[in-house]
N, C-alpha and C positions, 0 to 999 in steps of 0.2 A: 791147896789141894780136894778140902774139903768142900768149897766154894765151887771148885769147877765142877764138883759130882754132882753136886747139888745142880749146877745149872744145866748141865747135860741131862739129870735127870726131868727134869721140868720140860727142857723140849721135849724128851722124847713123850712122855708123858703126852704133852699137846699134841705131838704129830700123831700119837696113836687114838687119842682121841677124835680128831680127824679121819682119821682110816676108819673109824666106827660108826659115822654116820654117812648118811647118803642123802644126797639132795635131789628126791622123785620132784617131776613134776608133769601136768597135763597141759597144754596150750593148742587151741583151736585156733589156726593162723589165718583162718577164712581165705577160700579158695581164692586162684588167680582167675578174675574175670575183666570183661570192659564195662559193666556198668558202675561198678563203683566209684565213681568221679570223685576226685580229691581222696582216694584210698588205695588207689591201685597197686598191686602187687611189689611190682616193679620200684614206687617210691617208698613201699613199708619194709621190704626186706633185709635190708643192711640194719635198720632199728630193730625188729625181731632177732635177729640171730645176734646181734650187739647185746639186746634185754636178755637173751639166753647165756651170753658169756658173763656178764657182769653179776648176774645173780645165781654164775656157779652151779649150773644143773650137771648133776652128773650121769641122770639119768631120764627121760622123758617121754612121753606120748605125744604125739601132732595127730592132731583132724583138718580134715577137708584141705588135704596138701595134694595138690597134682603132682605128676612125674618132674614137671619142669621145676616145681617150686621146692622139691626133695633135692633135684641138681642143685638151685642157689643155696638150700640151706648146707647141702655137704661142702659146697666150694665156698663157702663163708665160715664154716665151723670143721676144720680140717682135723682137729683133733677128736671129733666125733664120726663115729659109723653110723649104720641104723639096718635093721630088720624092717620087713613089710613089703605089700605088694599091693598094687590097684583096684580096687573093689569090682571092677565092671570084669576084667577076665582074667583076674590072679596073678598079674603081670606089670604092663607098666598103664594100662588104661583105668579112668576113672579117680577118686580119691583116695587117696592111703591113710589108715590108721595106723602108720608105723612107729619107730620105737629106736629113741638115735639114745647113743649111749658113748660116754667117755672109753677110749679104745685102750688106753692105757691103764683103766681101771677094772674096766670086765671084760671078762671072755664071754663070747658067745657060745653055749653047748648045742642047744638042742631050741629050734625055731619053726613057726608056722603059722597061718590063718585058716579062721573058718567064719564060714557066712552064717549069718543069722536068720534063719528059716526054719521052717516045720517039716521041709519035704527032704533034702540033700544040703547038709553044711559043709559039703565040699566042692561046693557050684555057686555061682555068683544067680540066685534065687532071690527074688522078694520074700519076705515072709510074712505070714498074718494079713494085718491091713498096713503094712509100711508104704510109703510112696515110694520109695527109691531101694537099690538092694544095700544092705550094712556087713559089717564084716568085723572080725574081732584079730588083731595080731598079739601071738604071743612068744615069750623067750626064756629060756633059762640061761641063766648067767652065772660065772663063777665071780664071787668078789676077789679082787688080784690083793686086796689091803689084806685080806684075812681068809680067804681059801674057803670061805662058806660059798653055798649054792644059793640059789633064790628064784622064783619065777616073775617073772611082768606080763601083764594083759593090757593092752589098749583096746578101747572102742568107741565108736560114734553111734549111737541112737537113732533111730528114725522122728522125724522132727514133726510129723503126723500121726501115725498109727498109734493108739493109745497102749491097743493089745499087743502091739508090736513091742512095744517098750517092756512090758509086763513080761510077755515071753522071752523076750532076748534076756531080761536079768537071769529067769529062770534058767536056760540055756547056758548063760556065763558062769554062773554057779556050778551046775551041773559039770561042765568043763574044765571050770576050776579045779573042783577035788579029782576030776580022774589025772590032770595033769601035775597039779601041783605036789600029790600023795602027800611028802611028809615035808615037803619045801615049804619056805615063806615066802608070803606071794603080795604082790602087789597089783591094783586094778588101778586103773588111770582112763578117765575118758570125757567126753562131752555126752552125758547121759539123757540129755531133754527134756529132765525133770528136776523139781527141788525137792527138798530134803523133809515135803511132806507126803511124797507121791508113794504109790504103791511098789512102783519097781525100785526106787532107792529101797524103800524098808525089806525088797527080797535079798538085797546085798547087805546095807547096814544091820539090818539084823539077824542076819545068817547065821551068827554063832561062827563062822567061819572067817570073817571077815569084818571089820570096823572101819566108820568112815574117821577118816583123817582127824579131819576138822573138832569131833568129839573128844578123840584124844589128846590132840595137842596141849602141850603146856602153856605154848605161848600163842596168842592167834594174832593177827592181823586179818580181819574182813570188814572194811569198811560199808561194804556195799557189794552188791549182785556181781555174778561173774560173767554173763552176758551185759553187753552195753549198749550194741545197737549204734556202734561208733560214735558214742555218747548223748545217742537220745533216747536212752532207756536204762539209764543206771538207777535201781530201785536201792532203797535202805538195805533189803536184806535180800536172799533168795540165790541158791547155789545151784545149779545146773552141769556144772563142770566138778568131778567127782575124783579124788584119789583114795580109797580101801587099801588096808594093809590086814595081814592075820601077824600071830604071835609069831616069833619071838621080837617082832618090831614095836618099836615104842616111837614116838612123835615126839619131837621137843618142840617144832615151830610150825606153825602152817600159816599160810598167808596168799591174800590173794593180790598180785601183784599189780597198781594201778598205775604204772608209769605212763607216763605221754609224752610227743614231743610236737613242738612248737605248735601248742594246743589242740594237737589229734592225737588219734589213737592207732598204736600198732596193729590190732585188730579190733574185729569185733566183740569178741572176748578177751578178757582180762587172764593171764594165762595164773595157775595156781599153784604153788609150791607147800612140800611138806619135807622138811628134815627128818630123815627117820635115825633112830639108833639099834644099833643091831644090839 
């Protein structure tokens, strides 16, 4: 009887420990186009979604996803749902910075999207010196494993405008403080800046969120997060980031360097941070 009770206690403790972790991730899946010969979306989409399932992402932000790619991912990931809109019209046009989540684990409470510009964040307007329109999608979720609520934000900063990246970071922090209030916060995205850039410091040194890489007890970061289809893998340099606030602790951080048939699922490696409540 004592052995049975002990075994049940161990199992329950193990399950409770799993329920208290969140595998958060950020993945620039590379937009669908006709010029990436040898790396077209139709050749990669199954690998991308299989990779997500294998690494057991619980909630994650994607960047560069067109509506057709969102539909493909949803079809291949039936256990997930998502929030987000296309940046060109706030509906289905243009790239999404969407947030996928496991439907049985999380319940969405409130969500929205704002545009990164200095004029009107409710409209698709290019901001500052940006080359194109940029957005941030956010959602407040309840973790069904413990009833706790948190907010997650996902974005993709401009690839050209230095001023736009700097000001977008400031806008993100301002909106984060407004939206998050007393809720724990996760920020994911392709920020197009590494860990030595002013825009990065605006977030990492804000006193509100910190870089999950810096907080992680265990790190697997053998190279840069951008790979340019294997043509630009550097020894270090992270332009994709996950930032978190208290009370989250970071158990593990990884840059996932999976390949298939000598090819890459995307021109970015996904990053994952295992968070502990």
